[in-house]
N, C-alpha and C positions, 0 to 999 in steps of 0.2 A: 504494500500500500504506500503510494508516494506521498499522500497528503491526507490528513484527517483533521476534522474540526467538529467533532460530534457535539451537538448541543449548542453550536455557536450562534444560532439565530434566536436564542432565548430572550434577548433584550437588546435595545439599541441605545446609544448615547446621542447627545446633541450633534456630535460630529457625523453621525450616521454609521459608525462602526459597531457591529454586533459584539456581544460579549463572548468570552470563552465560557462555554457551558460546563455543567457538572462533570461531563466525561473528559474534559480537558482538550488539548490541542497538540498535534504532532506534525512535524515536517521533516522528511529525510532528504529533501532536495534532489530526489532521483527523477529528474525530468529536464527539459531543455530550457524552459523559461521560468522566471520567478512567478509570474501570474498576478492576478488582481488582489491577492491576499496581502501583498507587500507594497509599501509606499516607499519608493526610492527617492530620497531628497536630493540626489545628484551625484552619488558616489558610483564608482565603477564596479558595482556588484554584479556577479555573474554566476551561473551554475556550470560546473564541469566535473565529470567523473563522480556524479552523485554527491557533490559537496557545494556549499556556498563559498565563493572565493572573492576576495577583495584586496586591493593594494592601492593606497593613496587616496582614500575617501576624504581625508582632511576634515573630519568631523561633520560629514553629511551622512546621517544615520539611515539605516534601512529599517523602517517601522512596520511592525505587524499590524494589520488592520483588524485587530480584535482587542477589546478592552479586557483588562486583567481583573480578577477578583481581588478583594481587599487583602486577603492572605493567600499566598501562592508559592509554588515551587517551580522554578525554571531550571531545566537541565539541558546541557549541550556539550558536544565534543568539539574541541578547538585545537588547532595547531598553528604555530607561528613558524614560517620559513624564512624569517629575518633574524639576525643576531640581536637586534634591538628588542625582541619580544613584543611588548606593547599590545596585549589583548584587551579589547574594550567592549563592554556591554552596557546598555542603559535599561533601567527598570523604573516604571511609574512615571513616564514622561507624557508629553501631549500628543504624540503620534505624528507630529508634523515639523517640529523645530529642527534647525540645521545651522551650521556656521555660515555666516555671511562675510566674515573676515577671519584673520588668524586666531583671534580670541573667540571663545565660545562658552557661553553660559547655558548649561543644559536645563531642561525642565524636569529632570529625573534624578534618581540615584545613578551615579556612574561608577561602574566596577572596572578597575584597571589592574591587570597583572603585567609586571615587567615594564611599567611606564618609565618615561624619562631616561631613555637609553638603557632599559632593563635594570633599573636601580630600585624602583618603588612599586609596591602593591598597595592599592588604596580602594576605599569606598568613599565617594564624595557625594555630598548632598547638593546637587546642581552645579556647584563651582569646583571643578577638579583642582584648581590652583588655590582654593580658599583655605582658611585656617580651620574650618570645621570638618575636614576630612579625617577619616580613620586610616591609619597605616598598619598593614599587616606585617608578618615576618619578612625579613630580608631574604629573598630567595629568587634567583634568576629564572626566567622562562627558558627552558632548554630548546635549542634550535631543533626543529623537526619532530619534537615529541608531541603526541596527542594527549591532551588533558581532558578529563571529564569534570566539568564545572557544574555545581549545583548552587543556585541562589534561592534562599527561602526567606520570605517575609511573613512573620507571625506577630500580630500586635504592632508594637513599635520597634521591633528588632529585625534587622536585615542581616542574615548570616550567609557567608560565602564558604563553600566547601570545595576543595580541590582533590580529586581522586579519592573521595570519601572522607577526607580529613578536614575537620573544621579549621578554617584558615584565617578568617577575620570576620568581625561583626560590627555593625553600627546600631546603636540605640538612639532613636530619634524621638524627642519629647513631642514633636509636632509632625507626625508621619505624613509623607506625601500620599494623597489619596483623592479620589473623586475626579470630576471633570478636569482635564488638563494634566492629571497625574495618574494615568491608567493604561499606559501602553508600554510595550517592550520593543527594544531595538538592538540590532547589531550596529557597532560603530567601529571606526578605524581612523587612524591619522595617516601613517605612511607605510607601515609594515605589511608584509604579505601574509594574510591569514586565510585559514580554511575552517569552516564550521560545518557540523553535521549533527543529525539525530537530535533535533530540538524537541523537547517535550515540556509542556506547561500543564501543571496539575493544581487545581484549587485545593486549599487546605481547610 
């Protein structure tokens, strides 16, 4: 099955995007085109060999046109084929925002592994260069290694797991939620990344 979105039409937001239903959402990218479920804001995202690939999107995310439940688990396999690492995902954004210049303030939580020339692992609340971000353990992203990432938001806490190991978490006293903070995206600055086996599960 290349694409599944069971229960996705259960409700709609003001943007017109239906919600991820109780059965969740999966995408294994085993097809030729991204299709209408994805909103590409201008990055060179493409499908090849059953994977989503991107290099040099410069903070122009690929947003899923499905809204997320308040508490959710997002899982995905990812590989960086650049020595700089720099794996990037966005969670609870507006489904449309993108960089219009070199600086970019997200509408989401931004999860970055191997950022800043493979030196930092962070969860940022909208501003990845801001003081409010949480930094995880110092650990470089290995060139060509496929990682299984799991992002879970329950209540006010967002936790990032790497290959089943709890890696970092952010406790937010004012969690991002509701209209404008309800979408998931892949993102990228300059590195060569491959993503596969996306699964979104309501908690």
